ZADO-1210 file (C-alpha; in nm, 4 decimals, padded with zeros to 6 digits):
<atoms>
<atom x="07.4912" y="-01.8232" z="-01.2188" code="UNK" pos="1"/>
<atom x="07.7984" y="-01.7380" z="-01.0158" code="UNK" pos="2"/>
<atom x="07.8236" y="-01.4297" z="-00.8030" code="UNK" pos="3"/>
<atom x="08.1386" y="-01.2807" z="-00.6577" code="UNK" pos="4"/>
<atom x="08.2560" y="-01.4982" z="-00.3710" code="UNK" pos="5"/>
<atom x="08.3747" y="-01.3194" z="-00.0579" code="UNK" pos="6"/>
<atom x="08.7469" y="-01.2814" z="-00.0077" code="UNK" pos="7"/>
<atom x="08.8879" y="-01.5848" z="00.1683" code="UNK" pos="8"/>
<atom x="09.1422" y="-01.6112" z="00.4485" code="UNK" pos="9"/>
<atom x="09.2974" y="-01.9486" z="00.3602" code="UNK" pos="10"/>
<atom x="09.2356" y="-02.2620" z="00.1528" code="UNK" pos="11"/>
<atom x="08.9812" y="-02.4123" z="00.3901" code="UNK" pos="12"/>
<atom x="08.7896" y="-02.0854" z="00.4027" code="UNK" pos="13"/>
<atom x="08.8032" y="-02.0560" z="00.0227" code="UNK" pos="14"/>
<atom x="08.6599" y="-02.4051" z="-00.0266" code="UNK" pos="15"/>
<atom x="08.3781" y="-02.3351" z="00.2193" code="UNK" pos="16"/>
<atom x="08.3074" y="-01.9970" z="00.0552" code="UNK" pos="17"/>
<atom x="08.2828" y="-02.1489" z="-00.2920" code="UNK" pos="18"/>
<atom x="08.0609" y="-02.4292" z="-00.1643" code="UNK" pos="19"/>
<atom x="07.8303" y="-02.1731" z="-00.0029" code="UNK" pos="20"/>
<atom x="07.8241" y="-01.9691" z="-00.3229" code="UNK" pos="21"/>
<atom x="07.6996" y="-02.2705" z="-00.5176" code="UNK" pos="22"/>
<atom x="07.4434" y="-02.3502" z="-00.2486" code="UNK" pos="23"/>
<atom x="07.3165" y="-01.9929" z="-00.2778" code="UNK" pos="24"/>
<atom x="07.2713" y="-02.0356" z="-00.6523" code="UNK" pos="25"/>
<atom x="07.0456" y="-02.3345" z="-00.5993" code="UNK" pos="26"/>
<atom x="06.8562" y="-02.1603" z="-00.3182" code="UNK" pos="27"/>
<atom x="06.7962" y="-01.8613" z="-00.5470" code="UNK" pos="28"/>
<atom x="06.6491" y="-02.0921" z="-00.8113" code="UNK" pos="29"/>
<atom x="06.3649" y="-02.1803" z="-00.5721" code="UNK" pos="30"/>
<atom x="06.3112" y="-01.8260" z="-00.4461" code="UNK" pos="31"/>
<atom x="05.9411" y="-01.7442" z="-00.4268" code="UNK" pos="32"/>
<atom x="05.8173" y="-02.0863" z="-00.5389" code="UNK" pos="33"/>
<atom x="05.5536" y="-02.2923" z="-00.3623" code="UNK" pos="34"/>
<atom x="05.5738" y="-02.6703" z="-00.3192" code="UNK" pos="35"/>
<atom x="05.3755" y="-02.7415" z="-00.6327" code="UNK" pos="36"/>
<atom x="05.5966" y="-02.5206" z="-00.8495" code="UNK" pos="37"/>
<atom x="05.9126" y="-02.6618" z="-00.6914" code="UNK" pos="38"/>
<atom x="05.7963" y="-03.0174" z="-00.7609" code="UNK" pos="39"/>
<atom x="05.6984" y="-02.9445" z="-01.1223" code="UNK" pos="40"/>
<atom x="05.8870" y="-03.1140" z="-01.4065" code="UNK" pos="41"/>
<atom x="05.8757" y="-02.8654" z="-01.6965" code="UNK" pos="42"/>
<atom x="06.1093" y="-03.0592" z="-01.9249" code="UNK" pos="43"/>
<atom x="06.1642" y="-03.4102" z="-02.0534" code="UNK" pos="44"/>
<atom x="06.3816" y="-03.4723" z="-01.7482" code="UNK" pos="45"/>
<atom x="06.2399" y="-03.6123" z="-01.4253" code="UNK" pos="46"/>
<atom x="06.4344" y="-03.3454" z="-01.2344" code="UNK" pos="47"/>
<atom x="06.2520" y="-03.0847" z="-01.0311" code="UNK" pos="48"/>
<atom x="06.3748" y="-02.8035" z="-00.8091" code="UNK" pos="49"/>
<atom x="06.2573" y="-02.9480" z="-00.4783" code="UNK" pos="50"/>
<atom x="06.4211" y="-03.2788" z="-00.5633" code="UNK" pos="51"/>
<atom x="06.7477" y="-03.1061" z="-00.6503" code="UNK" pos="52"/>
<atom x="06.7497" y="-02.9235" z="-00.3159" code="UNK" pos="53"/>
<atom x="06.6808" y="-03.2491" z="-00.1325" code="UNK" pos="54"/>
<atom x="06.9409" y="-03.4422" z="-00.3345" code="UNK" pos="55"/>
<atom x="07.2190" y="-03.1882" z="-00.2894" code="UNK" pos="56"/>
<atom x="07.1525" y="-03.1620" z="00.0842" code="UNK" pos="57"/>
<atom x="07.1585" y="-03.5386" z="00.1281" code="UNK" pos="58"/>
<atom x="07.4675" y="-03.5720" z="-00.0909" code="UNK" pos="59"/>
<atom x="07.6522" y="-03.3194" z="00.1249" code="UNK" pos="60"/>
<atom x="07.5494" y="-03.5015" z="00.4411" code="UNK" pos="61"/>
<atom x="07.6593" y="-03.8405" z="00.3054" code="UNK" pos="62"/>
<atom x="07.9982" y="-03.7132" z="00.1868" code="UNK" pos="63"/>
<atom x="08.0847" y="-03.5145" z="00.4993" code="UNK" pos="64"/>
<atom x="07.9158" y="-03.7015" z="00.7803" code="UNK" pos="65"/>
<atom x="07.9139" y="-04.0504" z="00.6269" code="UNK" pos="66"/>
<atom x="08.2374" y="-04.0677" z="00.4268" code="UNK" pos="67"/>
<atom x="08.4693" y="-03.8024" z="00.5725" code="UNK" pos="68"/>
<atom x="08.3702" y="-03.8455" z="00.9376" code="UNK" pos="69"/>
<atom x="08.2876" y="-04.2172" z="00.9064" code="UNK" pos="70"/>
<atom x="07.9433" y="-04.1992" z="01.0641" code="UNK" pos="71"/>
<atom x="07.7824" y="-04.5134" z="00.9248" code="UNK" pos="72"/>
<atom x="07.4291" y="-04.3996" z="01.0135" code="UNK" pos="73"/>
<atom x="07.4739" y="-04.1064" z="00.7729" code="UNK" pos="74"/>
<atom x="07.6076" y="-04.3174" z="00.4858" code="UNK" pos="75"/>
<atom x="07.2742" y="-04.3520" z="00.3082" code="UNK" pos="76"/>
<atom x="07.1089" y="-04.6344" z="00.1254" code="UNK" pos="77"/>
<atom x="06.9911" y="-04.7018" z="-00.2274" code="UNK" pos="78"/>
<atom x="06.6363" y="-04.6177" z="-00.1155" code="UNK" pos="79"/>
<atom x="06.7603" y="-04.2824" z="00.0228" code="UNK" pos="80"/>
<atom x="06.9183" y="-04.2109" z="-00.3131" code="UNK" pos="81"/>
<atom x="06.6056" y="-04.2945" z="-00.5131" code="UNK" pos="82"/>
<atom x="06.3773" y="-04.0963" z="-00.2805" code="UNK" pos="83"/>
<atom x="06.6290" y="-03.8132" z="-00.2682" code="UNK" pos="84"/>
<atom x="06.5124" y="-03.6573" z="-00.5943" code="UNK" pos="85"/>
<atom x="06.1534" y="-03.5870" z="-00.4947" code="UNK" pos="86"/>
<atom x="05.9451" y="-03.4684" z="-00.2061" code="UNK" pos="87"/>
<atom x="05.7800" y="-03.7515" z="-00.0180" code="UNK" pos="88"/>
<atom x="05.4435" y="-03.7238" z="00.1546" code="UNK" pos="89"/>
<atom x="05.4678" y="-03.4652" z="00.4319" code="UNK" pos="90"/>
<atom x="05.7871" y="-03.3062" z="00.2975" code="UNK" pos="91"/>
<atom x="05.7950" y="-02.9456" z="00.1818" code="UNK" pos="92"/>
<atom x="06.0421" y="-02.7264" z="00.0005" code="UNK" pos="93"/>
<atom x="06.0719" y="-02.5047" z="00.3082" code="UNK" pos="94"/>
<atom x="06.1422" y="-02.8111" z="00.5220" code="UNK" pos="95"/>
<atom x="06.4102" y="-02.9333" z="00.2814" code="UNK" pos="96"/>
<atom x="06.5729" y="-02.5886" z="00.2786" code="UNK" pos="97"/>
<atom x="06.5815" y="-02.6000" z="00.6603" code="UNK" pos="98"/>
<atom x="06.7363" y="-02.9478" z="00.6532" code="UNK" pos="99"/>
<atom x="06.9971" y="-02.8243" z="00.4046" code="UNK" pos="100"/>
<atom x="07.0770" y="-02.5201" z="00.6227" code="UNK" pos="101"/>
<atom x="07.1391" y="-02.7551" z="00.9178" code="UNK" pos="102"/>
<atom x="07.3578" y="-02.9818" z="00.7043" code="UNK" pos="103"/>
<atom x="07.5537" y="-02.6796" z="00.5766" code="UNK" pos="104"/>
<atom x="07.6229" y="-02.5703" z="00.9367" code="UNK" pos="105"/>
<atom x="07.7337" y="-02.9244" z="01.0232" code="UNK" pos="106"/>
<atom x="07.9619" y="-02.9309" z="00.7174" code="UNK" pos="107"/>
<atom x="08.1259" y="-02.6028" z="00.8117" code="UNK" pos="108"/>
<atom x="08.1778" y="-02.7143" z="01.1725" code="UNK" pos="109"/>
<atom x="08.3226" y="-03.0483" z="01.0598" code="UNK" pos="110"/>
<atom x="08.5602" y="-02.8887" z="00.8084" code="UNK" pos="111"/>
<atom x="08.6772" y="-02.6244" z="01.0540" code="UNK" pos="112"/>
<atom x="08.7436" y="-02.8947" z="01.3153" code="UNK" pos="113"/>
<atom x="08.9631" y="-03.1038" z="01.0848" code="UNK" pos="114"/>
<atom x="09.3338" y="-03.0938" z="01.1677" code="UNK" pos="115"/>
<atom x="09.4052" y="-03.0513" z="00.7958" code="UNK" pos="116"/>
<atom x="09.2654" y="-03.1088" z="00.4505" code="UNK" pos="117"/>
<atom x="09.5250" y="-03.3740" z="00.3651" code="UNK" pos="118"/>
<atom x="09.3851" y="-03.6558" z="00.5779" code="UNK" pos="119"/>
<atom x="09.2413" y="-03.9308" z="00.3606" code="UNK" pos="120"/>
<atom x="08.9478" y="-04.1673" z="00.3849" code="UNK" pos="121"/>
<atom x="08.8535" y="-04.4641" z="00.1707" code="UNK" pos="122"/>
<atom x="08.5779" y="-04.4211" z="-00.0807" code="UNK" pos="123"/>
<atom x="08.2779" y="-04.6430" z="-00.0100" code="UNK" pos="124"/>
<atom x="08.2407" y="-04.9617" z="-00.2080" code="UNK" pos="125"/>
<atom x="08.0243" y="-04.8692" z="-00.5048" code="UNK" pos="126"/>
<atom x="08.0321" y="-04.9573" z="-00.8744" code="UNK" pos="127"/>
<atom x="08.1270" y="-04.5982" z="-00.9655" code="UNK" pos="128"/>
<atom x="08.4193" y="-04.5765" z="-00.7181" code="UNK" pos="129"/>
<atom x="08.7586" y="-04.7270" z="-00.8010" code="UNK" pos="130"/>
<atom x="08.8275" y="-05.0124" z="-00.5558" code="UNK" pos="131"/>
<atom x="09.0483" y="-04.9097" z="-00.2665" code="UNK" pos="132"/>
<atom x="09.0687" y="-04.5437" z="-00.3670" code="UNK" pos="133"/>
<atom x="09.1334" y="-04.2975" z="-00.0876" code="UNK" pos="134"/>
<atom x="09.0496" y="-03.9285" z="-00.1065" code="UNK" pos="135"/>
<atom x="09.1395" y="-03.6277" z="00.1022" code="UNK" pos="136"/>
<atom x="08.9058" y="-03.3890" z="00.2805" code="UNK" pos="137"/>
<atom x="09.0117" y="-03.1372" z="00.0140" code="UNK" pos="138"/>
<atom x="08.8955" y="-03.3768" z="-00.2603" code="UNK" pos="139"/>
<atom x="08.5595" y="-03.4223" z="-00.0851" code="UNK" pos="140"/>
<atom x="08.5059" y="-03.0455" z="-00.0613" code="UNK" pos="141"/>
<atom x="08.5978" y="-02.9985" z="-00.4258" code="UNK" pos="142"/>
<atom x="08.3596" y="-03.2807" z="-00.5176" code="UNK" pos="143"/>
<atom x="08.0782" y="-03.1136" z="-00.3210" code="UNK" pos="144"/>
<atom x="08.1441" y="-02.7838" z="-00.4988" code="UNK" pos="145"/>
<atom x="08.1318" y="-02.9675" z="-00.8326" code="UNK" pos="146"/>
<atom x="07.8120" y="-03.1565" z="-00.7438" code="UNK" pos="147"/>
<atom x="07.6350" y="-02.8492" z="-00.6084" code="UNK" pos="148"/>
<atom x="07.7402" y="-02.6330" z="-00.9051" code="UNK" pos="149"/>
<atom x="07.6218" y="-02.8948" z="-01.1527" code="UNK" pos="150"/>
<atom x="07.2798" y="-02.9080" z="-00.9947" code="UNK" pos="151"/>
<atom x="07.2613" y="-02.5298" z="-00.9512" code="UNK" pos="152"/>
<atom x="07.2981" y="-02.5118" z="-01.3302" code="UNK" pos="153"/>
<atom x="07.0199" y="-02.7657" z="-01.3728" code="UNK" pos="154"/>
<atom x="06.8097" y="-02.5563" z="-01.1350" code="UNK" pos="155"/>
<atom x="06.8653" y="-02.2399" z="-01.3410" code="UNK" pos="156"/>
<atom x="06.7294" y="-02.4148" z="-01.6500" code="UNK" pos="157"/>
<atom x="06.4341" y="-02.5682" z="-01.4675" code="UNK" pos="158"/>
<atom x="06.3413" y="-02.2349" z="-01.3061" code="UNK" pos="159"/>
<atom x="06.3577" y="-02.0489" z="-01.6361" code="UNK" pos="160"/>
<atom x="06.1393" y="-02.3212" z="-01.7901" code="UNK" pos="161"/>
<atom x="05.8849" y="-02.2812" z="-01.5092" code="UNK" pos="162"/>
<atom x="05.8268" y="-01.9076" z="-01.5147" code="UNK" pos="163"/>
<atom x="06.0854" y="-01.7443" z="-01.7380" code="UNK" pos="164"/>
<atom x="06.2885" y="-01.6042" z="-01.4491" code="UNK" pos="165"/>
<atom x="06.6608" y="-01.6127" z="-01.5201" code="UNK" pos="166"/>
<atom x="06.9443" y="-01.6471" z="-01.2746" code="UNK" pos="167"/>
<atom x="07.0263" y="-01.2786" z="-01.3269" code="UNK" pos="168"/>
<atom x="06.6728" y="-01.1784" z="-01.2276" code="UNK" pos="169"/>
<atom x="06.6845" y="-01.4030" z="-00.9226" code="UNK" pos="170"/>
<atom x="07.0193" y="-01.2553" z="-00.8107" code="UNK" pos="171"/>
<atom x="06.8567" y="-00.9116" z="-00.8304" code="UNK" pos="172"/>
<atom x="06.5481" y="-01.0321" z="-00.6429" code="UNK" pos="173"/>
<atom x="06.7607" y="-01.1924" z="-00.3702" code="UNK" pos="174"/>
<atom x="06.9621" y="-00.8709" z="-00.3323" code="UNK" pos="175"/>
<atom x="06.6454" y="-00.6611" z="-00.3027" code="UNK" pos="176"/>
<atom x="06.5129" y="-00.9001" z="-00.0380" code="UNK" pos="177"/>
<atom x="06.8428" y="-00.8851" z="00.1525" code="UNK" pos="178"/>
<atom x="06.9121" y="-01.2551" z="00.1094" code="UNK" pos="179"/>
<atom x="07.2703" y="-01.3837" z="00.1218" code="UNK" pos="180"/>
<atom x="07.4309" y="-01.3828" z="-00.2216" code="UNK" pos="181"/>
<atom x="07.6700" y="-01.6649" z="-00.1548" code="UNK" pos="182"/>
</atoms>
């Protein structure tokens, strides 16, 4: 569920604000849940809230650090992708939220340090990417907003299936607890 995004100062700031707003929607969907609840699969889908948090965090890291900044060690592997939708032994929802907060700070720093949003990078070789396609930093940020929003919507449905709490109720709860709205 969207909330009102803060007023932006320029395009870069607007893209970061909308990305943070979508992150906040997913964070609200896990508000007050323990690891067992966050790992539950209350529908026919294999998706769970903890896995969505982990996936979106890792996706953001791969796109910004791996693709945009060209850091090969952050590019990810097929195993990372498969394991990215569930908590592994020793992982917790709180730990994944902390990892995502760190990645979000790194994303903001990277985007603010870019000379512009027009610079392009090649998409990685993958069956779902057109061969030789190049994308701008702007495209990557828009893609991250799209990806995060899509999964925030999934999270709303999963949360409501778990305990009946709707996005509207969770916005209210977050506001009462003084948590960032987005």
